[in-house]
C-alpha positions as CSV (number, residue, x, y, z in Angstrom):
1,M,-26.1,5.6,9.2
2,A,-27.9,4.7,5.9
3,A,-30.3,1.9,5.9
4,S,-29.6,-1.1,3.7
5,G,-31.2,-0.5,0.3
6,A,-32.3,3.0,1.0
7,F,-30.0,4.7,-1.5
8,S,-29.5,1.9,-4.1
9,S,-31.0,4.2,-6.8
10,F,-29.3,7.4,-5.5
11,R,-27.8,9.9,-8.0
12,L,-26.1,13.1,-7.0
13,P,-27.9,16.2,-8.2
14,P,-26.3,18.6,-10.7
15,L,-23.0,19.9,-9.4
16,P,-20.1,22.0,-10.7
17,T,-17.7,19.9,-12.8
18,I,-14.4,18.8,-11.2
19,R,-12.7,21.4,-13.5
20,E,-15.1,24.0,-12.0
21,I,-14.4,22.9,-8.6
22,I,-10.6,23.2,-9.1
23,K,-11.2,26.6,-10.5
24,L,-13.6,27.7,-7.7
25,F,-11.3,26.7,-5.0
26,R,-8.0,27.5,-6.8
27,L,-6.8,24.1,-6.5
28,Q,-3.5,22.9,-8.0
29,A,-1.9,19.5,-8.0
30,A,1.1,19.5,-5.8
31,K,3.9,17.9,-7.7
32,Q,6.0,17.4,-4.5
33,L,3.2,15.2,-3.3
34,S,2.9,13.4,-6.7
35,Q,-0.7,14.4,-7.0
36,N,-2.7,14.1,-10.3
37,F,-6.3,14.9,-10.7
38,L,-8.8,12.7,-12.5
39,L,-11.2,15.0,-14.3
40,D,-13.1,12.8,-16.6
41,L,-16.1,11.3,-14.8
42,R,-16.4,8.7,-17.5
43,L,-12.9,7.5,-16.5
44,T,-13.8,7.6,-12.8
45,D,-17.1,5.7,-13.4
46,K,-14.9,3.0,-15.2
47,I,-12.5,2.8,-12.3
48,V,-15.4,2.4,-9.7
49,R,-17.0,-0.4,-11.9
50,K,-13.7,-2.4,-11.4
51,A,-14.6,-2.6,-7.8
52,G,-17.7,-4.7,-8.7
53,K,-21.3,-4.2,-7.3
54,L,-21.2,-1.5,-4.7
55,T,-24.9,-1.3,-4.0
56,D,-25.4,-0.9,-0.3
57,A,-21.7,-1.3,0.3
58,Y,-19.5,0.5,2.8
59,V,-16.6,2.1,1.1
60,Y,-13.3,3.6,2.4
61,E,-11.8,6.1,-0.1
62,V,-8.2,7.0,0.4
63,G,-7.0,10.4,-1.1
64,P,-10.1,11.6,-2.6
65,G,-8.7,15.0,-3.7
66,P,-11.2,17.2,-5.6
67,G,-13.7,14.3,-5.5
68,G,-13.8,12.8,-9.0
69,I,-13.8,9.0,-7.9
70,T,-15.9,10.3,-4.8
71,R,-18.7,11.2,-7.1
72,S,-18.7,7.9,-9.1
73,I,-18.7,5.9,-5.8
74,L,-21.7,8.0,-4.5
75,N,-23.5,7.3,-7.8
76,A,-22.9,3.6,-7.4
77,G,-25.5,3.4,-4.8
78,V,-23.3,2.8,-1.6
79,A,-24.7,2.7,1.9
80,E,-21.9,4.9,3.2
81,L,-18.6,6.5,1.9
82,L,-15.9,7.3,4.3
83,V,-13.1,9.6,2.7
84,V,-9.8,10.4,4.4
85,E,-8.0,13.4,3.0
86,K,-4.7,14.8,4.4
87,D,-4.7,18.0,2.2
88,S,-7.0,20.7,3.7
89,R,-7.4,22.4,0.3
90,F,-9.8,19.8,-0.8
91,I,-12.0,19.7,2.2
92,P,-14.5,22.5,1.1
93,G,-15.1,20.7,-2.2
94,L,-15.6,17.4,-0.5
95,Q,-18.1,19.1,1.9
96,M,-20.1,20.3,-1.1
97,L,-20.5,16.7,-2.1
98,S,-21.5,15.8,1.5
99,D,-24.1,18.4,1.5
100,A,-25.5,17.0,-1.9
101,A,-25.6,13.4,-0.4
102,P,-27.0,13.9,3.1
103,G,-26.0,10.9,5.4
104,K,-23.9,9.2,2.8
105,L,-20.5,10.8,2.8
106,R,-18.4,11.0,5.9
107,I,-15.2,13.2,5.7
108,V,-12.1,12.8,7.9
109,H,-9.4,15.3,7.6
110,G,-6.4,13.0,8.3
111,D,-3.6,10.8,7.3
112,V,-4.4,7.4,5.7
113,L,-1.2,6.0,7.1
114,T,-2.3,6.6,10.7
115,F,-6.1,6.5,10.5
116,K,-7.7,3.7,12.4
117,I,-10.3,2.2,10.1
118,E,-11.2,-0.9,12.3
119,K,-14.1,0.8,14.2
120,A,-15.3,3.1,11.3
121,F,-18.0,0.6,10.1
122,P,-20.7,-1.4,11.8
123,E,-19.5,-4.7,13.6
124,S,-22.2,-6.5,11.7
125,L,-20.2,-6.3,8.5
126,K,-17.5,-8.5,9.7
127,R,-17.0,-11.8,8.2
128,R,-14.7,-14.9,8.9
129,W,-11.6,-14.9,7.0
130,E,-12.6,-18.2,5.2
131,D,-15.9,-16.6,4.1
132,D,-16.7,-14.6,1.2
133,P,-15.3,-10.9,1.4
134,P,-17.4,-8.5,3.5
135,N,-19.4,-5.8,1.9
136,V,-16.6,-3.2,2.6
137,H,-14.3,-1.9,-0.2
138,I,-11.2,0.2,-0.3
139,I,-10.9,2.5,-3.4
140,G,-8.3,5.0,-3.9
141,N,-6.3,7.0,-6.5
142,L,-2.9,6.7,-4.9
143,P,-0.2,9.4,-5.5
144,F,3.4,8.0,-5.9
145,N,4.7,9.5,-2.6
146,V,2.3,7.4,-0.4
147,S,1.5,4.3,-2.6
148,T,4.5,2.2,-1.4
149,P,4.3,2.8,2.2
150,L,0.5,2.4,2.2
151,I,0.6,-0.9,0.2
152,I,3.2,-2.3,2.6
153,K,1.0,-1.2,5.5
154,W,-2.0,-3.0,4.1
155,L,0.0,-6.1,3.3
156,E,0.9,-6.3,6.9
157,N,-2.6,-5.7,8.0
158,V,-3.7,-8.6,5.8
159,S,-1.0,-10.9,7.4
160,Q,-2.4,-9.8,10.9
161,R,-6.0,-9.5,9.8
162,D,-6.4,-6.1,11.3
163,G,-6.9,-2.5,10.1
164,P,-9.3,-2.6,7.0
165,F,-9.0,-6.3,7.1
166,A,-10.5,-6.7,10.6
167,Y,-13.8,-7.0,8.6
168,G,-12.5,-10.0,6.6
169,R,-11.0,-10.2,3.2
170,T,-11.8,-6.5,2.3
171,Q,-11.3,-6.0,-1.4
172,M,-9.3,-3.1,-2.7
173,T,-9.5,-1.2,-6.1
174,L,-6.6,1.1,-6.5
175,T,-5.2,3.3,-9.3
176,F,-1.6,4.0,-9.8
177,Q,-0.6,7.0,-11.9
178,K,2.4,8.0,-14.0
179,E,3.6,11.4,-13.6
180,V,3.2,12.6,-17.1
181,A,1.1,15.3,-18.8
182,E,-1.3,12.7,-20.4
183,V,-1.8,10.8,-17.2
184,D,-1.8,7.0,-17.7
185,V,-3.9,5.2,-15.0
186,G,-3.4,1.7,-14.1
187,V,-6.2,0.1,-12.0
188,V,-5.5,-3.0,-9.9
189,H,-8.1,-5.0,-7.9
190,F,-7.0,-7.0,-4.9
191,T,-8.8,-9.7,-2.9
192,P,-6.7,-11.2,-0.1
193,L,-6.3,-15.0,-0.2
194,T,-7.8,-17.2,2.3
195,Q,-4.3,-18.8,2.9
196,P,-1.1,-16.9,2.4
197,G,1.3,-17.7,-0.5
198,I,4.2,-17.7,2.1
199,E,3.6,-19.1,5.6
200,Q,6.1,-17.0,7.4
201,P,5.9,-13.8,9.6
202,F,5.3,-10.6,7.5
203,K,8.5,-8.9,8.8
204,L,10.6,-11.8,7.7
205,V,9.1,-11.8,4.3
206,E,9.4,-8.2,4.0
207,K,13.0,-8.2,4.8
208,V,13.8,-10.9,2.3
209,V,11.8,-9.1,-0.6
210,Q,13.5,-5.7,0.3
211,N,16.9,-7.0,0.3
212,V,16.4,-8.8,-3.0
213,F,14.9,-5.7,-4.7
214,Q,17.4,-3.2,-3.4
215,F,19.6,-4.4,-6.3
216,R,16.9,-4.9,-8.8
217,R,19.2,-4.9,-11.8
218,K,21.7,-7.2,-10.3
219,Y,21.5,-11.0,-10.0
220,C,19.5,-11.9,-7.0
221,H,22.3,-13.3,-4.9
222,R,23.6,-9.7,-4.7
223,G,20.6,-8.5,-2.6
224,L,20.3,-11.8,-0.7
225,G,23.8,-11.6,0.5
226,M,23.0,-8.4,2.4
227,L,20.9,-10.7,4.7
228,F,24.2,-11.9,6.3
229,P,27.1,-10.3,8.0
230,E,30.2,-9.8,5.8
231,A,32.2,-12.4,7.6
232,Q,29.8,-15.2,6.7
233,R,28.1,-13.6,3.7
234,L,29.6,-15.7,0.8
235,D,29.0,-19.1,2.5
236,S,25.6,-18.3,4.0
237,T,24.3,-16.8,0.7
238,G,25.4,-19.8,-1.2
239,R,23.8,-22.2,1.3
240,L,20.5,-20.1,1.3
241,L,20.4,-20.4,-2.6
242,Q,21.3,-23.9,-2.6
243,L,18.7,-25.1,0.0
244,A,16.1,-23.0,-1.6
245,D,16.9,-24.4,-5.0
246,V,17.1,-20.8,-6.5
247,D,19.5,-20.0,-9.5
248,P,21.8,-17.2,-8.2
249,T,21.8,-15.5,-11.6
250,L,18.1,-15.0,-11.8
251,R,17.2,-11.2,-11.5
252,P,14.6,-10.0,-8.9
253,R,11.9,-9.6,-11.4
254,Q,12.4,-13.2,-12.5
255,L,11.8,-14.6,-9.1
256,S,8.4,-16.2,-8.7
257,V,6.3,-16.5,-5.5
258,S,7.3,-20.2,-5.2
259,H,11.1,-18.9,-5.3
260,F,10.3,-16.3,-2.4
261,R,8.5,-19.0,-0.4
262,S,11.4,-21.3,-0.6
263,L,13.9,-18.5,0.2
264,C,11.9,-17.3,3.2
265,D,11.4,-20.8,4.6
266,V,15.1,-21.5,4.3
267,Y,16.0,-18.0,5.9
268,R,13.6,-18.8,8.7
269,K,15.4,-22.0,9.5
270,M,18.8,-20.2,9.4
271,C,17.5,-17.5,11.8
272,D,16.1,-20.1,14.1
273,K,19.6,-21.6,14.3
274,D,21.1,-18.2,14.8
275,P,18.8,-16.0,16.8
276,Q,20.8,-12.9,16.2
277,L,20.7,-13.2,12.3
278,F,17.3,-11.7,11.9
279,A,18.3,-8.6,13.7
280,Y,21.3,-8.0,11.5
281,N,21.3,-4.8,9.3
282,F,24.0,-4.5,6.6
283,R,23.5,-0.7,6.7
284,E,24.5,-0.6,10.4
285,E,27.5,-2.8,9.7
286,L,28.5,-0.5,6.9
287,K,28.1,2.5,9.0
288,R,30.3,1.0,11.8
289,S,32.9,0.1,9.3
290,K,33.1,3.6,7.9
291,C,33.4,5.0,11.5
292,K,36.3,2.7,12.3
293,N,38.1,3.7,9.0
294,Q,37.7,7.3,9.8
295,E,39.1,6.7,13.4
296,K,42.0,5.1,11.9
297,E,42.6,7.9,9.5
298,V,42.4,10.4,12.3
299,A,44.9,8.5,14.4
300,R,47.2,8.1,11.5
301,D,47.1,11.9,10.8
302,S,47.6,12.6,14.5
303,H,50.7,10.3,14.6
304,R,52.2,12.1,11.6
305,L,51.8,15.4,13.3
């Protein structure tokens, strides 16, 4: 384990460029995995600077790929960098970086969706939730195929204060890429709030948000209606919107955090009155309805014969 301050002025020795690494190990971005390589170290340095001061920090990098952002993180003077990479093709190139930075880079060949980060770093790094963020950072260049499930997983971790957030309000600096030849990169920096914007269980908030956005181009009442069984859908949706004071003709993207807070609070009260409501899944009802219709058609055809 690196001692605090020991590597604050560390710089990687001369190494093959990312393009040369890609050529050396015959790497190719897998389009089915939505992979895009970041080749310009000036760009990766800029991304890493968005994370703030990383001197003596402990960093968890997800999806390092050929190691562009990895190099920039190591050059930022971190105490330790833990990378988790699922694609075995990238491990030899990452091992080359590890050899060039003894004791600083730890490589895990695994899946970020299942990797347990809670015990990866020293206990001494943990901070109370109300305190300033710990000296632990998440940095990652997220491919499309994993970005949504991973962000949802981390949001749930934030609500439960576990996973990467067992250390406190761990900051995240993430890039999101468009799948185009000239890759556009959006960098987003997250710091969890000390108090959540919506004081409801994560699964309830997730259900409301998912239902609203499944019809993202429709009015919000369309998706919200799917929270309720068909027999009561019209009345219950109207009551939900009325009590939450939300205009039913707003589209999902027009809803604010305040709108969602009101919707979740009212939906929670409705679930408390009807304990079976939260378990309702409109897709299951639709599936049962289709099965019944098919059975009726079979019976009708049999009767004709």
